[in-house]
Rosetta silent file (secondary structure, phi, psi, omega in degrees, C-alpha in Angstrom):
SEQUENCE: XXXXXXXXXXXXXXXXXXXXXXXXXXXXXXXXXXXXXXXXXXXXXXXXXXXXXXXXXXXXXXXXXXXXXXXXXXXXXXXXXXXXXXXXXXXXXXXXXXXXXXXXXXXXXXXXXXXXXXXXXXXXXXXXXXXXXXXXXXXXXX
SCORE:     score description
SCORE:     0.000 S_00000001
   1 L     0.000  123.849 -178.832  -18.221  -89.672 -201.038 S_00000001
   2 L   -86.061  129.020  179.116  -19.702  -86.827 -199.053 S_00000001
   3 L  -117.340  126.721 -178.020  -20.539  -83.667 -201.031 S_00000001
   4 L   -72.855  121.872 -178.532  -21.316  -80.465 -199.148 S_00000001
   5 E  -138.371  164.590  171.928  -24.800  -79.259 -200.131 S_00000001
   6 E  -143.385  173.353  177.766  -27.599  -77.111 -198.805 S_00000001
   7 E   -97.648  148.152  175.191  -31.230  -76.477 -199.676 S_00000001
   8 L   -79.079  135.286 -179.731  -32.470  -73.444 -201.627 S_00000001
   9 L   -78.310  137.107  176.414  -34.733  -71.213 -199.558 S_00000001
  10 E  -131.382  149.369  175.407  -38.310  -70.717 -200.792 S_00000001
  11 E   -86.522  178.065 -172.634  -41.134  -68.617 -199.413 S_00000001
  12 L   -62.538  -33.711 -176.886  -44.571  -69.988 -198.624 S_00000001
  13 L  -100.502    9.009  177.010  -46.024  -69.173 -202.055 S_00000001
  14 L    57.045   34.043  176.560  -42.920  -70.197 -204.014 S_00000001
  15 L    83.663    8.011 -179.883  -42.564  -66.724 -205.536 S_00000001
  16 L   -73.763  -34.999  179.793  -46.125  -66.471 -206.916 S_00000001
  17 L  -118.193  145.167  176.324  -46.976  -63.419 -204.796 S_00000001
  18 L   -85.778  107.119  179.761  -44.737  -60.506 -203.850 S_00000001
  19 L  -119.390  125.022  179.011  -44.684  -60.499 -200.064 S_00000001
  20 L   -73.609  141.850  178.890  -42.318  -58.202 -198.211 S_00000001
  21 L    51.527   43.657 -179.878  -40.197  -59.834 -195.516 S_00000001
  22 L   -70.974  138.003  176.720  -41.600  -63.250 -196.358 S_00000001
  23 L   -70.252  141.115 -177.447  -40.470  -66.070 -194.103 S_00000001
  24 E  -120.466  142.931  175.348  -38.345  -68.632 -195.953 S_00000001
  25 E  -132.133 -178.067 -170.306  -37.913  -72.358 -195.469 S_00000001
  26 L   -98.135   -6.461 -178.970  -36.034  -75.067 -197.373 S_00000001
  27 E   176.093 -171.350  179.337  -38.825  -77.082 -199.036 S_00000001
  28 E  -142.882  148.700  177.281  -42.386  -78.281 -198.690 S_00000001
  29 E   -69.293  142.122 -177.234  -44.150  -81.478 -197.776 S_00000001
  30 L  -103.489  137.373 -179.673  -45.647  -83.301 -200.750 S_00000001
  31 L  -101.132   12.751 -178.139  -49.158  -84.768 -200.665 S_00000001
  32 L   -73.996  168.919  179.525  -48.626  -87.050 -203.664 S_00000001
  33 L  -101.831   89.024  175.505  -48.953  -90.817 -203.692 S_00000001
  34 L   -84.815  151.007  177.339  -45.448  -92.192 -204.052 S_00000001
  35 L   -86.962   76.710 -177.401  -44.919  -95.925 -204.121 S_00000001
  36 L  -128.030  129.487  178.374  -42.857  -95.974 -200.917 S_00000001
  37 L   -68.468  126.887  179.219  -43.242  -98.508 -198.137 S_00000001
  38 L    90.487    3.793 -179.696  -44.211  -96.700 -194.932 S_00000001
  39 E   -66.607  125.363 -179.338  -45.273  -93.438 -196.613 S_00000001
  40 L    91.938   -6.585  177.471  -47.689  -91.643 -194.310 S_00000001
  41 L  -115.317  -54.491  177.739  -46.824  -93.821 -191.302 S_00000001
  42 L  -130.961    1.954  174.965  -43.097  -93.419 -190.638 S_00000001
  43 E  -135.887  146.313  178.753  -41.917  -91.612 -193.811 S_00000001
  44 E  -135.325  145.060 -175.631  -43.167  -88.418 -195.445 S_00000001
  45 E   -86.471  140.643  179.170  -42.474  -86.964 -198.884 S_00000001
  46 E  -135.527  146.262  176.228  -40.764  -83.581 -199.331 S_00000001
  47 E  -118.928  130.765 -178.459  -39.910  -81.536 -202.444 S_00000001
  48 E  -154.598  178.282  178.322  -36.894  -79.194 -202.406 S_00000001
  49 E  -122.571  127.983  179.557  -33.971  -77.855 -204.436 S_00000001
  50 E   -89.784  138.864  174.368  -30.347  -78.831 -203.706 S_00000001
  51 E  -118.744   99.080  177.481  -27.507  -76.333 -203.973 S_00000001
  52 E   -67.959  158.421 -179.507  -24.138  -78.130 -204.166 S_00000001
  53 L   -61.087  -42.996  176.901  -21.019  -76.312 -202.936 S_00000001
  54 L  -111.442  172.925  176.284  -19.535  -76.363 -206.461 S_00000001
  55 L   -63.240  143.721 -179.975  -21.162  -76.491 -209.880 S_00000001
  56 H   -63.919  -33.210  179.807  -22.660  -79.880 -210.737 S_00000001
  57 H   -62.016  -33.587  178.902  -20.761  -79.811 -214.056 S_00000001
  58 H   -68.397  -34.089  174.912  -17.433  -79.805 -212.173 S_00000001
  59 H   -68.547  -36.173  179.265  -18.447  -83.009 -210.376 S_00000001
  60 H   -66.993  -36.363  178.303  -19.411  -84.540 -213.719 S_00000001
  61 H   -66.287  -28.243  177.621  -15.976  -83.668 -215.151 S_00000001
  62 L   -75.380   -8.603  178.155  -14.392  -85.575 -212.251 S_00000001
  63 L   103.967    4.808  178.137  -16.245  -88.675 -213.439 S_00000001
  64 L   -83.603  146.709  173.753  -19.150  -88.712 -210.990 S_00000001
  65 L   -88.105  168.114  178.978  -22.671  -89.426 -212.209 S_00000001
  66 H   -64.051  -35.908  177.036  -25.663  -87.327 -211.183 S_00000001
  67 H   -60.775  -42.362  179.439  -26.844  -90.214 -208.974 S_00000001
  68 H   -67.975  -34.273  177.268  -23.516  -90.192 -207.103 S_00000001
  69 H   -66.229  -45.732  179.770  -23.707  -86.402 -206.644 S_00000001
  70 H   -64.153  -43.414  178.911  -27.231  -86.647 -205.181 S_00000001
  71 H   -63.047  -38.443  177.313  -26.232  -89.557 -202.919 S_00000001
  72 H   -65.253  -38.100  177.171  -23.192  -87.580 -201.708 S_00000001
  73 H   -64.937  -43.881 -179.658  -25.383  -84.573 -200.911 S_00000001
  74 H   -69.657  -29.610  174.503  -27.811  -86.694 -198.922 S_00000001
  75 H   -63.237  -40.422  177.742  -24.925  -88.334 -197.092 S_00000001
  76 H   -69.023  -43.005 -176.995  -23.843  -84.846 -195.984 S_00000001
  77 H   -70.754  -22.661  179.302  -27.377  -83.739 -195.065 S_00000001
  78 L   -83.088   -3.019  177.276  -27.995  -86.877 -192.969 S_00000001
  79 L   -75.919  140.324  173.741  -25.092  -86.028 -190.641 S_00000001
  80 E   -62.721  147.078 -176.215  -26.077  -84.606 -187.217 S_00000001
  81 L   -64.780  -32.307  177.924  -25.234  -80.868 -187.014 S_00000001
  82 L  -131.799  168.925 -179.723  -22.945  -81.267 -183.996 S_00000001
  83 L   -68.543  -29.471 -177.412  -21.117  -84.131 -182.347 S_00000001
  84 L   -80.412  -26.916 -177.750  -23.420  -83.995 -179.315 S_00000001
  85 L   -75.661  149.158 -176.563  -26.698  -84.097 -181.220 S_00000001
  86 L  -100.649  -30.641 -175.782  -28.163  -87.470 -182.023 S_00000001
  87 L  -102.043  147.267  171.329  -30.646  -86.679 -184.764 S_00000001
  88 E   -66.094  155.750 -175.007  -30.026  -85.188 -188.205 S_00000001
  89 L   -61.959  -38.597 -176.043  -31.317  -81.651 -188.685 S_00000001
  90 L  -106.813    9.163 -171.959  -33.958  -82.579 -191.284 S_00000001
  91 L    88.453  178.154  179.299  -34.657  -86.167 -190.185 S_00000001
  92 L   -81.579  114.505 -174.289  -33.262  -89.199 -191.974 S_00000001
  93 L   -98.303  144.566  171.913  -33.455  -88.357 -195.701 S_00000001
  94 E  -142.910  126.059 -175.531  -33.521  -90.728 -198.662 S_00000001
  95 E   -71.273  146.398  176.972  -33.800  -89.498 -202.280 S_00000001
  96 E  -113.875  -54.861 -174.734  -36.604  -90.715 -204.531 S_00000001
  97 E  -145.528  143.837 -178.408  -36.508  -88.696 -207.762 S_00000001
  98 E  -147.084  154.386  178.226  -34.340  -85.842 -208.997 S_00000001
  99 E  -137.332  130.413  178.293  -33.921  -83.563 -212.022 S_00000001
 100 E   -85.510  121.949  178.661  -30.800  -81.548 -212.875 S_00000001
 101 E   -98.987   97.689 -174.170  -31.695  -77.955 -213.795 S_00000001
 102 L   -63.325  -38.184 -176.391  -28.774  -76.864 -216.001 S_00000001
 103 L   -59.949  -42.673 -178.804  -29.902  -73.248 -216.327 S_00000001
 104 L   -93.982  -16.145 -178.357  -29.781  -72.626 -212.563 S_00000001
 105 L    74.279   27.471 -179.221  -27.099  -75.195 -211.750 S_00000001
 106 E  -120.979  173.867  178.323  -29.292  -76.813 -209.097 S_00000001
 107 E  -124.625  117.306  174.641  -30.939  -80.188 -208.569 S_00000001
 108 E   -83.904  128.057 -170.998  -34.677  -80.390 -207.949 S_00000001
 109 E  -136.345  142.155  171.026  -35.283  -83.415 -205.744 S_00000001
 110 E  -110.577  128.952 -175.928  -38.161  -85.364 -204.224 S_00000001
 111 E  -144.695  170.675  176.049  -37.202  -87.304 -201.111 S_00000001
 112 E  -112.332  150.883  178.221  -38.596  -88.896 -197.976 S_00000001
 113 E  -132.606  160.389  179.069  -37.888  -87.909 -194.393 S_00000001
 114 L   -92.927   -4.572  177.809  -38.623  -89.479 -191.019 S_00000001
 115 L   -96.027  124.124 -179.797  -39.876  -86.188 -189.498 S_00000001
 116 L   -77.680  -34.177 -176.373  -43.576  -85.545 -189.989 S_00000001
 117 L  -134.340   81.306 -178.861  -43.467  -81.919 -188.884 S_00000001
 118 L   -93.366  136.251 -176.635  -40.007  -80.401 -189.414 S_00000001
 119 L   -69.280  -12.938 -178.194  -39.658  -76.661 -188.835 S_00000001
 120 L   -89.910   -4.826 -179.867  -37.438  -76.294 -191.916 S_00000001
 121 E  -122.475  145.655  177.711  -40.154  -77.385 -194.404 S_00000001
 122 E   -73.062  138.973  175.360  -43.514  -75.784 -195.243 S_00000001
 123 L    88.871 -158.994 -178.491  -46.597  -77.758 -194.231 S_00000001
 124 L  -151.008  145.593  179.949  -46.889  -81.060 -192.462 S_00000001
 125 L   -65.690  136.356 -177.138  -46.691  -84.669 -193.560 S_00000001
 126 L   -87.014  132.750  177.466  -50.056  -86.215 -194.295 S_00000001
 127 L   -77.972  136.131  174.530  -51.026  -89.393 -192.441 S_00000001
 128 L   -92.714  127.332  179.795  -52.210  -92.258 -194.629 S_00000001
 129 L  -104.379  108.441  176.139  -55.188  -93.980 -193.118 S_00000001
 130 L   -92.339  153.828 -179.224  -55.351  -97.592 -194.085 S_00000001
 131 L   -75.847  125.836  179.277  -58.363  -99.748 -193.274 S_00000001
 132 L  -103.552  139.031  176.915  -57.722 -101.817 -190.183 S_00000001
 133 L   -75.937  131.972  179.611  -59.528 -105.053 -189.518 S_00000001
 134 L   -86.254  144.240  177.910  -61.487 -104.931 -186.319 S_00000001
 135 L   -99.093   96.100 -178.204  -61.196 -107.790 -183.875 S_00000001
 136 L  -112.775  142.319  175.203  -64.777 -108.404 -182.919 S_00000001
 137 L    82.706 -173.175 -177.727  -66.169 -111.296 -181.016 S_00000001
 138 L   -82.948  139.819  179.503  -64.569 -114.348 -179.568 S_00000001
 139 L   -68.439  147.504 -178.927  -61.487 -115.828 -181.272 S_00000001
 140 L   -79.267  150.029  175.229  -62.021 -119.083 -183.127 S_00000001
 141 L   -79.658  149.225 -179.795  -60.489 -122.352 -182.014 S_00000001
 142 L  -105.883    0.000    0.000  -57.917 -123.875 -184.299 S_00000001
């Protein structure tokens, strides 16, 4: 079930400093070590806040769980913006961890994306450098 959602806009300092006419984006890249296969190579972690079209409590009254609401939001966000475009606006998103903030009626979510440097998120995805074995010398006979 697709649920229409958007991201909450945040400024670069997340409201810590009062900056006039601060540029706003939808989230920020996370530098944490999540246990995700491909993190830092073809997936990057992002932290953001989801704003569903309706209150989350109204979805819960319909019998949906919070997991189903989050999955429905990501299903909507993974759609390309127009019929002609091939890629989703934010890259291919998949949720990792989420917390429902009852006071604000929003969902704080940590997710992965396939875009390392998306213009809608603050920062840039960090590359993980794994140790590669060097192929030195002549190969052995088997």
